[in-house]
C-alpha positions in Angstrom: -6.1 3.0 24.0 -8.9 0.5 23.5 -9.8 0.2 19.9 -12.5 -1.8 18.5 -12.7 -2.5 14.7 -16.0 -3.7 13.7 -16.2 -4.9 9.9 -19.3 -5.4 7.5 -21.2 -8.8 7.3 -19.8 -10.3 4.3 -16.3 -10.8 4.2 -13.9 -12.6 6.9 -10.9 -11.4 8.8 -8.3 -12.3 8.1 -9.1 -11.4 4.5 -9.4 -14.9 3.2 -11.7 -13.7 0.5 -10.2 -10.4 -0.1 -11.8 -7.1 0.3 -9.8 -3.9 0.5 -11.5 -2.4 3.8 -11.0 -6.0 5.4 -7.4 -6.3 4.3 -6.4 -2.8 5.5 -8.0 -2.9 8.9 -6.6 -6.4 9.6 -3.0 -4.9 9.1 -4.1 -1.5 11.1 -5.4 -3.7 14.0 -2.2 -5.6 14.2 -0.1 -2.5 14.0 -2.2 -0.8 16.6 -1.5 -3.6 18.9 2.2 -3.6 18.0 2.3 0.1 19.1 1.0 -0.8 22.4 -2.9 -0.4 22.1 -5.5 -2.9 23.0 -7.2 -3.8 19.8 -10.3 -6.0 19.3 -11.3 -6.9 15.7 -15.1 -8.0 15.1 -16.0 -9.7 11.7 -18.2 -12.4 10.2 -17.8 -16.1 11.3 -16.2 -18.0 8.5 -15.4 -21.9 8.1 -12.0 -22.6 9.8 -11.8 -19.6 11.8 -12.6 -19.7 15.6 -15.3 -17.5 17.2 -12.8 -15.9 19.5 -9.1 -16.0 19.4 -6.0 -13.6 20.3 -3.3 -13.4 17.7 -0.6 -10.6 17.2 -2.0 -9.1 20.4 -5.3 -8.6 18.8 -8.4 -10.1 20.0 -10.6 -11.3 17.1 -14.3 -12.0 17.7 -16.4 -13.6 14.8 -20.2 -13.2 14.6 -22.7 -15.5 12.8 -23.6 -13.6 9.3 -24.4 -14.3 5.8 -22.9 -14.3 2.2 -23.6 -11.2 0.0 -26.5 -11.5 -2.5 -27.0 -9.7 -5.8 -29.8 -7.7 -4.4 -28.8 -4.6 -2.5 -32.1 -4.5 -0.4 -31.6 -8.1 0.7 -28.0 -7.1 1.6 -29.3 -4.3 3.8 -31.6 -6.4 5.6 -28.7 -9.0 6.2 -26.5 -6.1 7.4 -29.0 -4.9 9.9 -29.2 -8.5 11.5 -25.6 -8.8 11.7 -25.1 -5.3 13.1 -27.6 -6.1 15.8 -25.8 -9.3 16.7 -22.3 -7.3 16.8 -23.9 -4.5 18.9 -24.6 -7.1 21.7 -21.1 -8.3 21.7 -19.3 -5.0 21.6 -16.9 -4.4 24.4 -16.1 -1.3 26.4 -13.6 0.8 24.4 -12.3 4.4 23.7 -12.9 4.2 19.8 -15.3 2.2 17.7 -14.4 2.0 14.1 -16.9 0.5 11.7 -17.6 0.2 8.0 -20.8 -1.6 8.7 -23.9 0.2 7.2 -26.3 -0.3 10.0 -24.1 -0.6 13.2 -23.9 3.2 13.9 -27.7 3.2 14.2 -27.3 1.2 17.6 -24.4 3.1 18.9 -25.8 5.8 21.4 -23.5 5.1 24.3 -19.9 6.2 24.5 -19.0 3.1 26.7 -18.6 1.6 23.3 -16.0 4.2 22.3 -16.0 7.4 20.1 -17.9 6.5 17.1 -15.6 6.4 14.2 -17.2 5.4 10.7 -15.2 4.6 8.0 -16.5 5.6 4.4 -14.9 3.5 1.7 -17.5 4.0 -1.0 -19.3 7.0 -2.2 -22.4 7.5 0.1 -25.8 6.9 -1.3 -27.9 9.3 0.7 -27.5 7.6 4.1 -25.0 10.1 5.8 -27.9 11.9 7.7 -28.1 8.6 9.8 -24.6 9.3 11.0 -25.0 12.8 12.2 -24.5 11.6 15.8 -21.0 10.2 14.9 -17.7 11.7 16.5 -15.8 11.2 13.1 -16.5 10.5 9.5 -13.4 9.1 8.1 -12.7 8.8 4.4 -9.9 8.1 2.2 -9.5 11.0 -0.6 -10.1 14.5 -0.9 -12.9 13.7 -3.6 -14.8 11.5 -1.3 -14.3 14.2 1.2 -16.0 16.9 -1.0 -18.7 14.4 -2.0 -19.6 13.7 1.8 -19.8 17.5 2.4 -21.9 18.0 -0.7 -24.4 15.3 0.6 -24.6 16.4 4.3 -22.8 19.7 4.9 -23.6 19.3 8.5 -21.0 16.7 8.9 -18.2 19.2 7.6 -16.4 19.6 10.8 -16.5 15.8 11.5 -14.6 14.6 8.4 -11.1 13.5 8.3 -9.3 12.1 5.3 -6.6 9.7 5.8 -5.5 7.4 3.1 -5.2 3.7 3.0 -1.8 2.4 4.0 -0.1 -0.3 2.0 -1.2 -3.3 4.2 2.4 -4.7 4.5 5.8 -3.3 5.5 7.1 -1.5 2.5 9.4 -3.3 -0.1 12.9 -2.5 1.3 14.8 -4.0 -1.8 16.9 -1.8 -3.7 15.6 -0.5 -6.9 18.2 -2.5 -9.0 17.1 -5.7 -7.0 13.4 -5.0 -7.7 14.1 -4.6 -11.5 15.8 -8.0 -11.8 12.3 -9.8 -11.3 10.5 -7.8 -13.9 9.1 -9.6 -17.0 7.1 -8.3 -20.0 4.0 -8.7 -18.1 0.9 -6.4 -17.6 -1.2 -7.1 -14.3 -4.6 -6.2 -13.2 -5.7 -7.0 -9.8 -9.1 -6.6 -8.3 -12.7 -7.8 -8.7 -13.8 -9.1 -12.0 -16.9 -6.7 -12.3 -18.2 -4.4 -15.1 -17.5 -1.3 -12.9 -13.7 -2.0 -13.1 -13.4 -1.4 -16.7 -11.7 -4.8 -17.5 -13.1 -5.1 -20.9 -11.5 -1.8 -21.9 -8.2 -3.3 -20.8 -8.6 -6.5 -22.7 -9.7 -4.8 -26.2 -6.5 -2.4 -25.6 -4.4 -5.5 -25.1 -5.7 -7.2 -28.0 -4.5 -4.0 -29.9 -1.2 -4.2 -28.4 -0.8 -8.0 -29.4 -1.2 -7.0 -33.1 2.1 -5.0 -32.7 4.2 -6.9 -30.0 3.4 -10.4 -29.0 6.2 -10.6 -26.4 4.0 -9.3 -23.6 1.2 -11.2 -21.5 -1.9 -9.9 -19.4 -2.5 -11.4 -16.0 -6.0 -10.8 -14.5 -6.1 -11.5 -11.1 -9.7 -11.5 -9.0 -12.9 -13.2 -8.4 -15.9 -13.3 -10.5 -18.4 -14.9 -8.2 -21.0 -12.5 -7.0 -20.8 -13.5 -3.4 -17.1 -12.3 -3.5 -18.1 -9.1 -5.3 -17.6 -9.8 -8.9 -20.0 -9.4 -11.7 -21.0 -13.1 -12.1 -20.6 -15.8 -14.5 -22.2 -14.1 -17.5 -19.7 -11.2 -17.4 -16.8 -13.4 -16.7 -17.9 -15.3 -20.0 -18.1 -12.1 -21.9 -14.6 -11.2 -21.0 -13.2 -14.7 -21.9 -14.9 -14.2 -25.3 -13.4 -10.7 -25.8 -9.9 -12.1 -24.9 -9.9 -14.8 -27.6 -8.0 -12.7 -30.2 -4.8 -12.7 -27.8 -5.2 -16.4 -27.1 -3.0 -17.7 -24.3 -1.4 -14.2 -23.8 -4.4 -13.1 -21.5 -4.5 -15.5 -18.6 -7.4 -15.4 -16.0 -5.8 -16.3 -12.9 -8.5 -16.2 -10.4 -8.4 -14.7 -7.0 -5.2 -14.3 -5.0 -5.6 -13.4 -1.4 -2.4 -14.5 0.0 -0.2 -11.5 0.5 3.1 -13.3 -0.3 1.7 -14.8 -3.4 0.2 -11.4 -4.6 3.5 -9.7 -3.9 5.4 -12.2 -6.2 2.8 -11.2 -9.1 3.6 -7.6 -8.4 7.3 -8.3 -8.3 7.1 -9.7 -11.9 4.9 -7.2 -13.7 6.4 -4.2 -15.4 3.0 -2.4 -15.7 -0.3 -2.5 -13.6 -3.4 -1.4 -15.3 -6.4 -0.5 -13.1 -9.1 0.8 -15.6 -11.8 1.4 -13.3 -15.1 3.3 -14.5 -16.6 3.1 -11.0 -17.6 6.8 -10.6 -19.9 5.8 -7.7 -17.6 3.2 -5.9 -13.9 4.0 -6.2 -12.7 5.8 -3.3 -8.9 5.4 -3.4 -7.3 2.4 -5.2 -5.4 0.2 -3.1 -4.3 -2.4 -5.5 -2.3 0.3 -7.9 -0.6 1.6 -4.6 0.6 -2.1 -3.6 1.9 -2.5 -7.3 3.8 0.9 -7.1 5.7 -0.4 -4.0 7.1 -3.1 -6.1 8.2 -0.9 -8.9 5.0 -1.5 -11.3 4.2 1.4 -13.4 0.7 2.1 -13.0 -2.0 3.3 -15.5 -5.2 4.2 -14.2 -8.4 6.0 -15.4 -9.2 9.6 -14.7 -11.1 8.9 -11.5 -10.2 11.7 -9.2 -9.2 9.4 -6.2 -6.0 8.2 -8.0 -4.5 11.6 -8.0 -3.8 11.1 -4.2 -0.6 8.8 -5.1 -0.2 9.1 -9.0 1.3 12.0 -10.9 0.5 11.5 -14.7 3.7 11.2 -16.5 6.0 11.0 -13.6 4.9 8.3 -11.3 2.4 6.6 -13.6 0.0 7.3 -16.3 -3.6 8.1 -16.8 -6.0 7.5 -19.5 -9.3 9.1 -20.2 -12.0 6.4 -19.5 -14.7 8.5 -20.6 -13.5 9.2 -23.9 -15.5 7.7 -26.9 -12.4 6.0 -28.1 -11.1 4.9 -24.5 -9.8 1.7 -25.8 -7.7 3.2 -28.3 -6.7 5.9 -25.8 -5.5 3.0 -23.4 -3.9 0.9 -26.3 -1.9 3.9 -27.3 -0.3 4.4 -23.9 0.6 0.7 -23.8 2.2 0.7 -27.0 4.0 3.8 -26.2 5.2 2.3 -22.8 6.3 -1.0 -23.9 8.7 0.9 -26.4 10.0 3.2 -23.6 12.6 3.0 -20.7 10.4 2.6 -17.8 13.1 2.9 -15.2 12.4 6.4 -14.1 8.7 6.1 -13.6 9.1 2.8 -11.8 11.5 4.5 -9.4 9.0 7.5 -9.0 6.3 4.9 -8.4 8.3 3.3 -5.5 9.1 6.6 -3.9 5.5 7.8 -3.9 4.3 4.4 -2.3 6.6 4.9 0.7 4.5 7.9 1.8 1.7 5.2 2.5 3.8 2.8 4.7 1.9 0.9 7.4 4.0 2.6 10.1 3.1 6.2 9.1 -0.8 5.9 8.3 -1.3 3.9 11.3 0.1 6.6 13.3 -2.2 9.1 11.7 -5.2 7.1 12.6 -3.9 6.8 16.3 -3.3 10.5 16.4 -6.7 11.1 15.2 -8.2 8.7 17.9 -6.4 10.6 20.6 -7.8 14.0 19.4 -11.3 12.6 19.5 -10.9 11.1 23.0 -9.5 14.5 24.2 -12.1 16.8 22.5 -15.3 14.8 23.0 -17.3 14.0 26.0 
């Protein structure tokens, strides 16, 4: 198959500035090529990256674009300009995958491929624009239900395929994985109010009153153009963290997968306290952490049920509760006094269902079905 992947306007590929969508489709593109398909990956231009190159069997094309702003309306205009530029460069293909907001508006000719729209965040009323698409693909059952609720006409075009772990799954034995573990709690993601990091910090402050042998590493960008909440929010978090002193470490963004894997290897607990009812669609970072034996603790957002069984392969706290901080701190206190081995083992087992090999094949099978069944 000839597969084109067209990313949005703001983050580069390879994922030098992060981004779950960019990270996953970068890995999928390479895997499609490894399995014998012709892959073209289109993304924004970025300093140090050539406008056209072929690596890992994938042709990478990079189009002039922009940095994201804090104004959603300006971002939509920038997306439209970028989409027009991408449209003019699209190759003939069998499948065209895109998470770009505006690009589908230009796609009315199947010479570019069956239009495969990837929905990674809760739609905000734009789905009627995509009725001509061949497939609407999303990441979880909760997102699928939301799409049907907003645009019932798309029901028969929706397909749920989870994200893969964007690397080949850790093959070390369980005992070998546990050798690296330290008394460390880890968060990896954007430093943004919708991620609930303030809840985590306050909960950890309560933990340090009881046990000062643990540290909390917060990994991710706070800058607005990288998806963060900006300097004011970052400064608030630093202030909140003062009672724990050096036991809370703001590591900054880590985009290199090997370096990120080393963080996962050392952590015993991974906390992802997202409160983003509108934006969270799956939760790639907790899944990555689970593959390294980190016991995940997540909020009650529905999407996390795709891969975490509360009390078996991880834990859930009620982020909507009035005392959500106490709720989370109670779980942390209980877990640091517990034997985490069984839950850690279950976390690894659950993560293996999301291997790059298995999930990429689900996408390829769906692509083949579309080609057979659409004109």
